[in-house]
Every structure is written in structure tokens, then in C-alpha cells.
PDB file with SEQRES, HELIX, SHEET and CRYST1 records, atoms N, CA, C and O in Angstrom:
SEQRES   1 A   78  MET LYS ILE ALA ILE PHE PRO LEU ALA VAL VAL CYS LEU          
SEQRES   2 A   78  GLY LEU PHE LEU GLY CYS ALA PRO ALA GLU ALA PRO PHE          
SEQRES   3 A   78  ASP ALA THR LYS ILE GLU LYS ASN PRO GLU ALA VAL PHE          
SEQRES   4 A   78  VAL ASP GLN MET VAL ALA LYS ALA ASN GLY ASP ILE ASN          
SEQRES   5 A   78  GLN LEU SER ALA GLU GLU ARG THR LYS LEU ASN GLN ILE          
SEQRES   6 A   78  THR ARG GLY ASN ALA GLU ALA VAL ILE LYS SER VAL LYS          
HELIX    1 AA1 LYS A    2  GLY A   18  1                                  17    
HELIX    2 AA2 ALA A   28  LYS A   30  5                                   3    
HELIX    3 AA3 PRO A   35  ALA A   47  1                                  13    
HELIX    4 AA4 ILE A   51  GLN A   53  5                                   3    
HELIX    5 AA5 ALA A   56  ILE A   65  1                                  10    
HELIX    6 AA6 ALA A   70  SER A   76  1                                   7    
CRYST1    1.000    1.000    1.000  90.00  90.00  90.00 P 1           1          
ATOM      1  N   MET A   1      -1.747 -51.047 -21.321  1.00  0.00           N  
ATOM      2  CA  MET A   1      -0.595 -50.480 -20.700  1.00  0.00           C  
ATOM      3  C   MET A   1      -0.449 -48.992 -20.997  1.00  0.00           C  
ATOM      4  O   MET A   1      -0.068 -48.220 -20.117  1.00  0.00           O  
ATOM      5  N   LYS A   2      -0.762 -48.569 -22.274  1.00  0.00           N  
ATOM      6  CA  LYS A   2      -0.634 -47.161 -22.644  1.00  0.00           C  
ATOM      7  C   LYS A   2      -1.635 -46.322 -21.837  1.00  0.00           C  
ATOM      8  O   LYS A   2      -1.363 -45.160 -21.536  1.00  0.00           O  
ATOM      9  N   ILE A   3      -2.760 -46.887 -21.495  1.00  0.00           N  
ATOM     10  CA  ILE A   3      -3.784 -46.160 -20.752  1.00  0.00           C  
ATOM     11  C   ILE A   3      -3.294 -45.847 -19.335  1.00  0.00           C  
ATOM     12  O   ILE A   3      -3.635 -44.793 -18.798  1.00  0.00           O  
ATOM     13  N   ALA A   4      -2.528 -46.705 -18.733  1.00  0.00           N  
ATOM     14  CA  ALA A   4      -2.025 -46.496 -17.383  1.00  0.00           C  
ATOM     15  C   ALA A   4      -0.911 -45.489 -17.347  1.00  0.00           C  
ATOM     16  O   ALA A   4      -0.665 -44.907 -16.290  1.00  0.00           O  
ATOM     17  N   ILE A   5      -0.218 -45.249 -18.444  1.00  0.00           N  
ATOM     18  CA  ILE A   5       0.876 -44.267 -18.487  1.00  0.00           C  
ATOM     19  C   ILE A   5       0.335 -42.839 -18.453  1.00  0.00           C  
ATOM     20  O   ILE A   5       0.959 -41.960 -17.858  1.00  0.00           O  
ATOM     21  N   PHE A   6      -0.816 -42.597 -19.082  1.00  0.00           N  
ATOM     22  CA  PHE A   6      -1.356 -41.241 -19.122  1.00  0.00           C  
ATOM     23  C   PHE A   6      -1.659 -40.702 -17.721  1.00  0.00           C  
ATOM     24  O   PHE A   6      -1.238 -39.584 -17.423  1.00  0.00           O  
ATOM     25  N   PRO A   7      -2.363 -41.428 -16.842  1.00  0.00           N  
ATOM     26  CA  PRO A   7      -2.610 -40.892 -15.488  1.00  0.00           C  
ATOM     27  C   PRO A   7      -1.272 -40.690 -14.721  1.00  0.00           C  
ATOM     28  O   PRO A   7      -1.125 -39.731 -13.963  1.00  0.00           O  
ATOM     29  N   LEU A   8      -0.329 -41.589 -14.930  1.00  0.00           N  
ATOM     30  CA  LEU A   8       0.948 -41.445 -14.284  1.00  0.00           C  
ATOM     31  C   LEU A   8       1.672 -40.179 -14.766  1.00  0.00           C  
ATOM     32  O   LEU A   8       2.312 -39.486 -13.975  1.00  0.00           O  
ATOM     33  N   ALA A   9       1.566 -39.886 -16.058  1.00  0.00           N  
ATOM     34  CA  ALA A   9       2.172 -38.665 -16.619  1.00  0.00           C  
ATOM     35  C   ALA A   9       1.511 -37.412 -16.047  1.00  0.00           C  
ATOM     36  O   ALA A   9       2.188 -36.432 -15.735  1.00  0.00           O  
ATOM     37  N   VAL A  10       0.184 -37.451 -15.911  1.00  0.00           N  
ATOM     38  CA  VAL A  10      -0.558 -36.321 -15.364  1.00  0.00           C  
ATOM     39  C   VAL A  10      -0.149 -36.092 -13.909  1.00  0.00           C  
ATOM     40  O   VAL A  10       0.052 -34.948 -13.502  1.00  0.00           O  
ATOM     41  N   VAL A  11      -0.024 -37.138 -13.136  1.00  0.00           N  
ATOM     42  CA  VAL A  11       0.371 -37.005 -11.721  1.00  0.00           C  
ATOM     43  C   VAL A  11       1.779 -36.450 -11.631  1.00  0.00           C  
ATOM     44  O   VAL A  11       2.044 -35.577 -10.804  1.00  0.00           O  
ATOM     45  N   CYS A  12       2.697 -36.943 -12.474  1.00  0.00           N  
ATOM     46  CA  CYS A  12       4.077 -36.460 -12.458  1.00  0.00           C  
ATOM     47  C   CYS A  12       4.143 -34.993 -12.864  1.00  0.00           C  
ATOM     48  O   CYS A  12       4.899 -34.217 -12.280  1.00  0.00           O  
ATOM     49  N   LEU A  13       3.357 -34.615 -13.860  1.00  0.00           N  
ATOM     50  CA  LEU A  13       3.338 -33.212 -14.278  1.00  0.00           C  
ATOM     51  C   LEU A  13       2.795 -32.329 -13.155  1.00  0.00           C  
ATOM     52  O   LEU A  13       3.329 -31.248 -12.908  1.00  0.00           O  
ATOM     53  N   GLY A  14       1.763 -32.768 -12.491  1.00  0.00           N  
ATOM     54  CA  GLY A  14       1.207 -32.018 -11.346  1.00  0.00           C  
ATOM     55  C   GLY A  14       2.220 -31.850 -10.236  1.00  0.00           C  
ATOM     56  O   GLY A  14       2.326 -30.775  -9.646  1.00  0.00           O  
ATOM     57  N   LEU A  15       2.977 -32.916  -9.944  1.00  0.00           N  
ATOM     58  CA  LEU A  15       3.996 -32.814  -8.927  1.00  0.00           C  
ATOM     59  C   LEU A  15       5.111 -31.873  -9.346  1.00  0.00           C  
ATOM     60  O   LEU A  15       5.632 -31.107  -8.536  1.00  0.00           O  
ATOM     61  N   PHE A  16       5.470 -31.939 -10.617  1.00  0.00           N  
ATOM     62  CA  PHE A  16       6.536 -31.058 -11.133  1.00  0.00           C  
ATOM     63  C   PHE A  16       6.110 -29.599 -11.024  1.00  0.00           C  
ATOM     64  O   PHE A  16       6.875 -28.754 -10.559  1.00  0.00           O  
ATOM     65  N   LEU A  17       4.886 -29.308 -11.456  1.00  0.00           N  
ATOM     66  CA  LEU A  17       4.425 -27.912 -11.386  1.00  0.00           C  
ATOM     67  C   LEU A  17       4.208 -27.434  -9.961  1.00  0.00           C  
ATOM     68  O   LEU A  17       4.385 -26.253  -9.663  1.00  0.00           O  
ATOM     69  N   GLY A  18       3.819 -28.361  -9.071  1.00  0.00           N  
ATOM     70  CA  GLY A  18       3.612 -27.999  -7.672  1.00  0.00           C  
ATOM     71  C   GLY A  18       4.907 -27.733  -6.941  1.00  0.00           C  
ATOM     72  O   GLY A  18       4.909 -27.063  -5.908  1.00  0.00           O  
ATOM     73  N   CYS A  19       6.011 -28.250  -7.459  1.00  0.00           N  
ATOM     74  CA  CYS A  19       7.314 -28.052  -6.818  1.00  0.00           C  
ATOM     75  C   CYS A  19       8.047 -26.829  -7.370  1.00  0.00           C  
ATOM     76  O   CYS A  19       9.166 -26.542  -6.947  1.00  0.00           O  
ATOM     77  N   ALA A  20       7.441 -26.116  -8.296  1.00  0.00           N  
ATOM     78  CA  ALA A  20       8.092 -24.932  -8.863  1.00  0.00           C  
ATOM     79  C   ALA A  20       8.285 -23.891  -7.776  1.00  0.00           C  
ATOM     80  O   ALA A  20       7.457 -23.770  -6.872  1.00  0.00           O  
ATOM     81  N   PRO A  21       9.367 -23.142  -7.859  1.00  0.00           N  
ATOM     82  CA  PRO A  21       9.595 -22.118  -6.816  1.00  0.00           C  
ATOM     83  C   PRO A  21       8.493 -21.060  -6.798  1.00  0.00           C  
ATOM     84  O   PRO A  21       8.016 -20.630  -7.848  1.00  0.00           O  
ATOM     85  N   ALA A  22       8.114 -20.666  -5.648  1.00  0.00           N  
ATOM     86  CA  ALA A  22       7.055 -19.658  -5.495  1.00  0.00           C  
ATOM     87  C   ALA A  22       7.635 -18.277  -5.824  1.00  0.00           C  
ATOM     88  O   ALA A  22       8.845 -18.056  -5.778  1.00  0.00           O  
ATOM     89  N   GLU A  23       6.726 -17.367  -6.154  1.00  0.00           N  
ATOM     90  CA  GLU A  23       7.160 -16.001  -6.402  1.00  0.00           C  
ATOM     91  C   GLU A  23       7.674 -15.391  -5.125  1.00  0.00           C  
ATOM     92  O   GLU A  23       7.308 -15.809  -4.027  1.00  0.00           O  
ATOM     93  N   ALA A  24       8.523 -14.399  -5.278  1.00  0.00           N  
ATOM     94  CA  ALA A  24       9.058 -13.697  -4.112  1.00  0.00           C  
ATOM     95  C   ALA A  24       7.906 -13.019  -3.381  1.00  0.00           C  
ATOM     96  O   ALA A  24       6.962 -12.553  -4.020  1.00  0.00           O  
ATOM     97  N   PRO A  25       7.968 -12.955  -2.050  1.00  0.00           N  
ATOM     98  CA  PRO A  25       6.899 -12.280  -1.293  1.00  0.00           C  
ATOM     99  C   PRO A  25       6.863 -10.798  -1.654  1.00  0.00           C  
ATOM    100  O   PRO A  25       7.855 -10.202  -2.075  1.00  0.00           O  
ATOM    101  N   PHE A  26       5.665 -10.230  -1.466  1.00  0.00           N  
ATOM    102  CA  PHE A  26       5.449  -8.810  -1.728  1.00  0.00           C  
ATOM    103  C   PHE A  26       6.370  -7.955  -0.884  1.00  0.00           C  
ATOM    104  O   PHE A  26       6.470  -8.164   0.325  1.00  0.00           O  
ATOM    105  N   ASP A  27       7.030  -7.015  -1.484  1.00  0.00           N  
ATOM    106  CA  ASP A  27       7.944  -6.121  -0.788  1.00  0.00           C  
ATOM    107  C   ASP A  27       7.413  -4.701  -0.802  1.00  0.00           C  
ATOM    108  O   ASP A  27       7.494  -4.031  -1.831  1.00  0.00           O  
ATOM    109  N   ALA A  28       6.879  -4.231   0.292  1.00  0.00           N  
ATOM    110  CA  ALA A  28       6.262  -2.902   0.356  1.00  0.00           C  
ATOM    111  C   ALA A  28       7.291  -1.786   0.223  1.00  0.00           C  
ATOM    112  O   ALA A  28       6.916  -0.659  -0.100  1.00  0.00           O  
ATOM    113  N   THR A  29       8.563  -2.055   0.456  1.00  0.00           N  
ATOM    114  CA  THR A  29       9.568  -1.000   0.370  1.00  0.00           C  
ATOM    115  C   THR A  29       9.820  -0.573  -1.072  1.00  0.00           C  
ATOM    116  O   THR A  29      10.390   0.491  -1.311  1.00  0.00           O  
ATOM    117  N   LYS A  30       9.401  -1.389  -2.031  1.00  0.00           N  
ATOM    118  CA  LYS A  30       9.626  -1.037  -3.433  1.00  0.00           C  
ATOM    119  C   LYS A  30       8.555  -0.062  -3.965  1.00  0.00           C  
ATOM    120  O   LYS A  30       8.715   0.502  -5.047  1.00  0.00           O  
ATOM    121  N   ILE A  31       7.496   0.127  -3.224  1.00  0.00           N  
ATOM    122  CA  ILE A  31       6.423   1.009  -3.662  1.00  0.00           C  
ATOM    123  C   ILE A  31       6.740   2.422  -3.239  1.00  0.00           C  
ATOM    124  O   ILE A  31       7.065   2.681  -2.081  1.00  0.00           O  
ATOM    125  N   GLU A  32       6.644   3.338  -4.192  1.00  0.00           N  
ATOM    126  CA  GLU A  32       6.843   4.752  -3.837  1.00  0.00           C  
ATOM    127  C   GLU A  32       5.540   5.274  -3.273  1.00  0.00           C  
ATOM    128  O   GLU A  32       4.464   4.977  -3.791  1.00  0.00           O  
ATOM    129  N   LYS A  33       5.640   6.046  -2.216  1.00  0.00           N  
ATOM    130  CA  LYS A  33       4.442   6.561  -1.554  1.00  0.00           C  
ATOM    131  C   LYS A  33       3.895   7.738  -2.383  1.00  0.00           C  
ATOM    132  O   LYS A  33       4.653   8.520  -2.956  1.00  0.00           O  
ATOM    133  N   ASN A  34       2.596   7.833  -2.427  1.00  0.00           N  
ATOM    134  CA  ASN A  34       1.924   8.914  -3.127  1.00  0.00           C  
ATOM    135  C   ASN A  34       2.359  10.251  -2.571  1.00  0.00           C  
ATOM    136  O   ASN A  34       2.323  10.430  -1.353  1.00  0.00           O  
ATOM    137  N   PRO A  35       2.776  11.218  -3.413  1.00  0.00           N  
ATOM    138  CA  PRO A  35       3.259  12.505  -2.921  1.00  0.00           C  
ATOM    139  C   PRO A  35       2.231  13.238  -2.054  1.00  0.00           C  
ATOM    140  O   PRO A  35       2.614  13.948  -1.123  1.00  0.00           O  
ATOM    141  N   GLU A  36       0.959  13.083  -2.335  1.00  0.00           N  
ATOM    142  CA  GLU A  36      -0.060  13.745  -1.507  1.00  0.00           C  
ATOM    143  C   GLU A  36      -0.083  13.088  -0.119  1.00  0.00           C  
ATOM    144  O   GLU A  36      -0.236  13.784   0.885  1.00  0.00           O  
ATOM    145  N   ALA A  37       0.063  11.787  -0.051  1.00  0.00           N  
ATOM    146  CA  ALA A  37       0.085  11.100   1.229  1.00  0.00           C  
ATOM    147  C   ALA A  37       1.317  11.524   2.044  1.00  0.00           C  
ATOM    148  O   ALA A  37       1.248  11.668   3.264  1.00  0.00           O  
ATOM    149  N   VAL A  38       2.409  11.713   1.368  1.00  0.00           N  
ATOM    150  CA  VAL A  38       3.631  12.166   2.065  1.00  0.00           C  
ATOM    151  C   VAL A  38       3.405  13.563   2.618  1.00  0.00           C  
ATOM    152  O   VAL A  38       3.794  13.853   3.750  1.00  0.00           O  
ATOM    153  N   PHE A  39       2.779  14.434   1.830  1.00  0.00           N  
ATOM    154  CA  PHE A  39       2.479  15.796   2.281  1.00  0.00           C  
ATOM    155  C   PHE A  39       1.563  15.783   3.507  1.00  0.00           C  
ATOM    156  O   PHE A  39       1.800  16.510   4.472  1.00  0.00           O  
ATOM    157  N   VAL A  40       0.522  14.960   3.465  1.00  0.00           N  
ATOM    158  CA  VAL A  40      -0.408  14.867   4.574  1.00  0.00           C  
ATOM    159  C   VAL A  40       0.323  14.393   5.816  1.00  0.00           C  
ATOM    160  O   VAL A  40       0.125  14.941   6.900  1.00  0.00           O  
ATOM    161  N   ASP A  41       1.185  13.358   5.669  1.00  0.00           N  
ATOM    162  CA  ASP A  41       1.946  12.871   6.810  1.00  0.00           C  
ATOM    163  C   ASP A  41       2.826  13.971   7.390  1.00  0.00           C  
ATOM    164  O   ASP A  41       2.928  14.117   8.608  1.00  0.00           O  
ATOM    165  N   GLN A  42       3.461  14.744   6.511  1.00  0.00           N  
ATOM    166  CA  GLN A  42       4.310  15.851   7.007  1.00  0.00           C  
ATOM    167  C   GLN A  42       3.504  16.881   7.734  1.00  0.00           C  
ATOM    168  O   GLN A  42       3.927  17.360   8.786  1.00  0.00           O  
ATOM    169  N   MET A  43       2.348  17.244   7.207  1.00  0.00           N  
ATOM    170  CA  MET A  43       1.542  18.273   7.843  1.00  0.00           C  
ATOM    171  C   MET A  43       0.971  17.803   9.191  1.00  0.00           C  
ATOM    172  O   MET A  43       0.868  18.589  10.133  1.00  0.00           O  
ATOM    173  N   VAL A  44       0.608  16.542   9.273  1.00  0.00           N  
ATOM    174  CA  VAL A  44       0.114  15.977  10.534  1.00  0.00           C  
ATOM    175  C   VAL A  44       1.220  16.038  11.574  1.00  0.00           C  
ATOM    176  O   VAL A  44       0.961  16.383  12.727  1.00  0.00           O  
ATOM    177  N   ALA A  45       2.442  15.712  11.191  1.00  0.00           N  
ATOM    178  CA  ALA A  45       3.573  15.739  12.120  1.00  0.00           C  
ATOM    179  C   ALA A  45       3.871  17.183  12.505  1.00  0.00           C  
ATOM    180  O   ALA A  45       4.154  17.453  13.672  1.00  0.00           O  
ATOM    181  N   LYS A  46       3.816  18.094  11.585  1.00  0.00           N  
ATOM    182  CA  LYS A  46       4.115  19.515  11.842  1.00  0.00           C  
ATOM    183  C   LYS A  46       3.054  20.146  12.739  1.00  0.00           C  
ATOM    184  O   LYS A  46       3.375  20.905  13.653  1.00  0.00           O  
ATOM    185  N   ALA A  47       1.804  19.830  12.475  1.00  0.00           N  
ATOM    186  CA  ALA A  47       0.680  20.445  13.214  1.00  0.00           C  
ATOM    187  C   ALA A  47       0.593  19.940  14.639  1.00  0.00           C  
ATOM    188  O   ALA A  47       0.168  20.673  15.531  1.00  0.00           O  
ATOM    189  N   ASN A  48       0.993  18.685  14.866  1.00  0.00           N  
ATOM    190  CA  ASN A  48       0.987  18.097  16.201  1.00  0.00           C  
ATOM    191  C   ASN A  48      -0.398  18.262  16.866  1.00  0.00           C  
ATOM    192  O   ASN A  48      -0.481  18.593  18.049  1.00  0.00           O  
ATOM    193  N   GLY A  49      -1.478  18.030  16.102  1.00  0.00           N  
ATOM    194  CA  GLY A  49      -2.813  18.096  16.648  1.00  0.00           C  
ATOM    195  C   GLY A  49      -3.492  19.437  16.579  1.00  0.00           C  
ATOM    196  O   GLY A  49      -4.674  19.550  16.904  1.00  0.00           O  
ATOM    197  N   ASP A  50      -2.756  20.479  16.154  1.00  0.00           N  
ATOM    198  CA  ASP A  50      -3.344  21.825  16.084  1.00  0.00           C  
ATOM    199  C   ASP A  50      -3.157  22.394  14.679  1.00  0.00           C  
ATOM    200  O   ASP A  50      -2.038  22.723  14.285  1.00  0.00           O  
ATOM    201  N   ILE A  51      -4.246  22.510  13.927  1.00  0.00           N  
ATOM    202  CA  ILE A  51      -4.152  22.958  12.546  1.00  0.00           C  
ATOM    203  C   ILE A  51      -3.650  24.409  12.430  1.00  0.00           C  
ATOM    204  O   ILE A  51      -3.187  24.822  11.367  1.00  0.00           O  
ATOM    205  N   ASN A  52      -3.742  25.157  13.498  1.00  0.00           N  
ATOM    206  CA  ASN A  52      -3.247  26.529  13.502  1.00  0.00           C  
ATOM    207  C   ASN A  52      -1.730  26.623  13.442  1.00  0.00           C  
ATOM    208  O   ASN A  52      -1.183  27.706  13.233  1.00  0.00           O  
ATOM    209  N   GLN A  53      -1.055  25.510  13.621  1.00  0.00           N  
ATOM    210  CA  GLN A  53       0.402  25.490  13.501  1.00  0.00           C  
ATOM    211  C   GLN A  53       0.851  25.537  12.039  1.00  0.00           C  
ATOM    212  O   GLN A  53       2.023  25.779  11.751  1.00  0.00           O  
ATOM    213  N   LEU A  54      -0.089  25.302  11.120  1.00  0.00           N  
ATOM    214  CA  LEU A  54       0.230  25.281   9.693  1.00  0.00           C  
ATOM    215  C   LEU A  54       0.023  26.674   9.090  1.00  0.00           C  
ATOM    216  O   LEU A  54      -0.774  27.469   9.589  1.00  0.00           O  
ATOM    217  N   SER A  55       0.766  26.954   7.997  1.00  0.00           N  
ATOM    218  CA  SER A  55       0.549  28.207   7.306  1.00  0.00           C  
ATOM    219  C   SER A  55      -0.768  28.166   6.529  1.00  0.00           C  
ATOM    220  O   SER A  55      -1.370  27.104   6.372  1.00  0.00           O  
ATOM    221  N   ALA A  56      -1.204  29.313   6.052  1.00  0.00           N  
ATOM    222  CA  ALA A  56      -2.460  29.373   5.281  1.00  0.00           C  
ATOM    223  C   ALA A  56      -2.352  28.532   4.003  1.00  0.00           C  
ATOM    224  O   ALA A  56      -3.311  27.868   3.611  1.00  0.00           O  
ATOM    225  N   GLU A  57      -1.187  28.564   3.359  1.00  0.00           N  
ATOM    226  CA  GLU A  57      -0.993  27.789   2.117  1.00  0.00           C  
ATOM    227  C   GLU A  57      -1.028  26.303   2.422  1.00  0.00           C  
ATOM    228  O   GLU A  57      -1.611  25.528   1.663  1.00  0.00           O  
ATOM    229  N   GLU A  58      -0.411  25.895   3.521  1.00  0.00           N  
ATOM    230  CA  GLU A  58      -0.402  24.493   3.879  1.00  0.00           C  
ATOM    231  C   GLU A  58      -1.823  24.018   4.205  1.00  0.00           C  
ATOM    232  O   GLU A  58      -2.236  22.931   3.800  1.00  0.00           O  
ATOM    233  N   ARG A  59      -2.555  24.848   4.938  1.00  0.00           N  
ATOM    234  CA  ARG A  59      -3.935  24.473   5.247  1.00  0.00           C  
ATOM    235  C   ARG A  59      -4.798  24.371   4.008  1.00  0.00           C  
ATOM    236  O   ARG A  59      -5.625  23.466   3.899  1.00  0.00           O  
ATOM    237  N   THR A  60      -4.615  25.292   3.072  1.00  0.00           N  
ATOM    238  CA  THR A  60      -5.395  25.276   1.817  1.00  0.00           C  
ATOM    239  C   THR A  60      -5.094  24.015   1.043  1.00  0.00           C  
ATOM    240  O   THR A  60      -6.010  23.349   0.560  1.00  0.00           O  
ATOM    241  N   LYS A  61      -3.813  23.673   0.917  1.00  0.00           N  
ATOM    242  CA  LYS A  61      -3.440  22.479   0.156  1.00  0.00           C  
ATOM    243  C   LYS A  61      -3.956  21.218   0.879  1.00  0.00           C  
ATOM    244  O   LYS A  61      -4.450  20.288   0.242  1.00  0.00           O  
ATOM    245  N   LEU A  62      -3.837  21.205   2.177  1.00  0.00           N  
ATOM    246  CA  LEU A  62      -4.299  20.069   2.963  1.00  0.00           C  
ATOM    247  C   LEU A  62      -5.812  19.901   2.824  1.00  0.00           C  
ATOM    248  O   LEU A  62      -6.309  18.779   2.722  1.00  0.00           O  
ATOM    249  N   ASN A  63      -6.534  21.009   2.821  1.00  0.00           N  
ATOM    250  CA  ASN A  63      -7.983  20.967   2.631  1.00  0.00           C  
ATOM    251  C   ASN A  63      -8.352  20.454   1.237  1.00  0.00           C  
ATOM    252  O   ASN A  63      -9.338  19.736   1.076  1.00  0.00           O  
ATOM    253  N   GLN A  64      -7.559  20.823   0.237  1.00  0.00           N  
ATOM    254  CA  GLN A  64      -7.817  20.344  -1.118  1.00  0.00           C  
ATOM    255  C   GLN A  64      -7.604  18.816  -1.194  1.00  0.00           C  
ATOM    256  O   GLN A  64      -8.401  18.089  -1.788  1.00  0.00           O  
ATOM    257  N   ILE A  65      -6.538  18.373  -0.591  1.00  0.00           N  
ATOM    258  CA  ILE A  65      -6.223  16.929  -0.621  1.00  0.00           C  
ATOM    259  C   ILE A  65      -7.261  16.121   0.131  1.00  0.00           C  
ATOM    260  O   ILE A  65      -7.702  15.070  -0.333  1.00  0.00           O  
ATOM    261  N   THR A  66      -7.654  16.627   1.316  1.00  0.00           N  
ATOM    262  CA  THR A  66      -8.557  15.881   2.181  1.00  0.00           C  
ATOM    263  C   THR A  66     -10.035  16.233   1.933  1.00  0.00           C  
ATOM    264  O   THR A  66     -10.923  15.796   2.666  1.00  0.00           O  
ATOM    265  N   ARG A  67     -10.270  17.021   0.900  1.00  0.00           N  
ATOM    266  CA  ARG A  67     -11.631  17.441   0.513  1.00  0.00           C  
ATOM    267  C   ARG A  67     -12.358  18.131   1.646  1.00  0.00           C  
ATOM    268  O   ARG A  67     -13.507  17.819   1.958  1.00  0.00           O  
ATOM    269  N   GLY A  68     -11.654  19.088   2.261  1.00  0.00           N  
ATOM    270  CA  GLY A  68     -12.266  19.901   3.308  1.00  0.00           C  
ATOM    271  C   GLY A  68     -12.212  19.305   4.696  1.00  0.00           C  
ATOM    272  O   GLY A  68     -12.826  19.837   5.621  1.00  0.00           O  
ATOM    273  N   ASN A  69     -11.499  18.222   4.857  1.00  0.00           N  
ATOM    274  CA  ASN A  69     -11.429  17.549   6.158  1.00  0.00           C  
ATOM    275  C   ASN A  69     -10.059  17.680   6.811  1.00  0.00           C  
ATOM    276  O   ASN A  69      -9.661  16.809   7.585  1.00  0.00           O  
ATOM    277  N   ALA A  70      -9.347  18.730   6.520  1.00  0.00           N  
ATOM    278  CA  ALA A  70      -7.996  18.888   7.045  1.00  0.00           C  
ATOM    279  C   ALA A  70      -7.982  18.898   8.582  1.00  0.00           C  
ATOM    280  O   ALA A  70      -7.162  18.219   9.200  1.00  0.00           O  
ATOM    281  N   GLU A  71      -8.866  19.646   9.177  1.00  0.00           N  
ATOM    282  CA  GLU A  71      -8.885  19.744  10.632  1.00  0.00           C  
ATOM    283  C   GLU A  71      -9.207  18.396  11.278  1.00  0.00           C  
ATOM    284  O   GLU A  71      -8.605  18.027  12.286  1.00  0.00           O  
ATOM    285  N   ALA A  72     -10.121  17.692  10.715  1.00  0.00           N  
ATOM    286  CA  ALA A  72     -10.468  16.334  11.247  1.00  0.00           C  
ATOM    287  C   ALA A  72      -9.295  15.385  11.092  1.00  0.00           C  
ATOM    288  O   ALA A  72      -9.044  14.574  11.983  1.00  0.00           O  
ATOM    289  N   VAL A  73      -8.574  15.464   9.991  1.00  0.00           N  
ATOM    290  CA  VAL A  73      -7.403  14.603   9.790  1.00  0.00           C  
ATOM    291  C   VAL A  73      -6.320  14.930  10.817  1.00  0.00           C  
ATOM    292  O   VAL A  73      -5.716  14.042  11.418  1.00  0.00           O  
ATOM    293  N   ILE A  74      -6.096  16.218  10.999  1.00  0.00           N  
ATOM    294  CA  ILE A  74      -5.064  16.652  11.973  1.00  0.00           C  
ATOM    295  C   ILE A  74      -5.418  16.185  13.392  1.00  0.00           C  
ATOM    296  O   ILE A  74      -4.558  15.704  14.129  1.00  0.00           O  
ATOM    297  N   LYS A  75      -6.664  16.331  13.752  1.00  0.00           N  
ATOM    298  CA  LYS A  75      -7.084  15.961  15.114  1.00  0.00           C  
ATOM    299  C   LYS A  75      -7.140  14.452  15.304  1.00  0.00           C  
ATOM    300  O   LYS A  75      -6.907  13.966  16.411  1.00  0.00           O  
ATOM    301  N   SER A  76      -7.446  13.693  14.244  1.00  0.00           N  
ATOM    302  CA  SER A  76      -7.596  12.260  14.407  1.00  0.00           C  
ATOM    303  C   SER A  76      -6.246  11.548  14.558  1.00  0.00           C  
ATOM    304  O   SER A  76      -6.194  10.424  15.058  1.00  0.00           O  
ATOM    305  N   VAL A  77      -5.191  12.173  14.144  1.00  0.00           N  
ATOM    306  CA  VAL A  77      -3.850  11.542  14.213  1.00  0.00           C  
ATOM    307  C   VAL A  77      -3.014  12.316  15.205  1.00  0.00           C  
ATOM    308  O   VAL A  77      -2.264  13.211  14.815  1.00  0.00           O  
ATOM    309  N   LYS A  78      -3.125  11.999  16.447  1.00  0.00           N  
ATOM    310  CA  LYS A  78      -2.357  12.697  17.458  1.00  0.00           C  
ATOM    311  C   LYS A  78      -1.191  11.861  17.885  1.00  0.00           C  
ATOM    312  O   LYS A  78      -0.412  12.279  18.741  1.00  0.00           O  
TER     313      LYS A  78                                                      
END                                                                             
């Protein structure tokens, strides 16, 4: 009789653990956006497809962030 109780206990424990509340779903609004990504988004919006709309300082910083691909980034996001 004691041998039959052990499998029953294991099954009950499995059911108990399986019914535990799940973790809350991932909430992307809690993540702060990378400051460089925010800057790139701002420059893309400001340039509106034309890198010449940006100042020299903005272009330099954008080129640093994008590793020399500022113009390609600006043109790819119209």
C-alpha cells in the first residue's frame, strides 16, 4: 500500500506545480530605449530622407553611431 501512495503523491505534486500562476507577460513599455537609438530615430525623422537636412555635428554623431553608414540609414527609413 505504501508503494502505491508514492506515485499518487508525485502525480499530485505535478498537478499542483502545473497549476501555479504563470509569470506576467513581457512588457516592452518597461524597457528604456537606448539613448543612441533614440538619437538615430530623431535624426531619421528630422532628415526626412535627406542627410543634408542635418547639421554637421548631427551628421558626425550619426556617422559615429552607425559606423559610417549614416546616409544609408537615413535613406533606408523613408
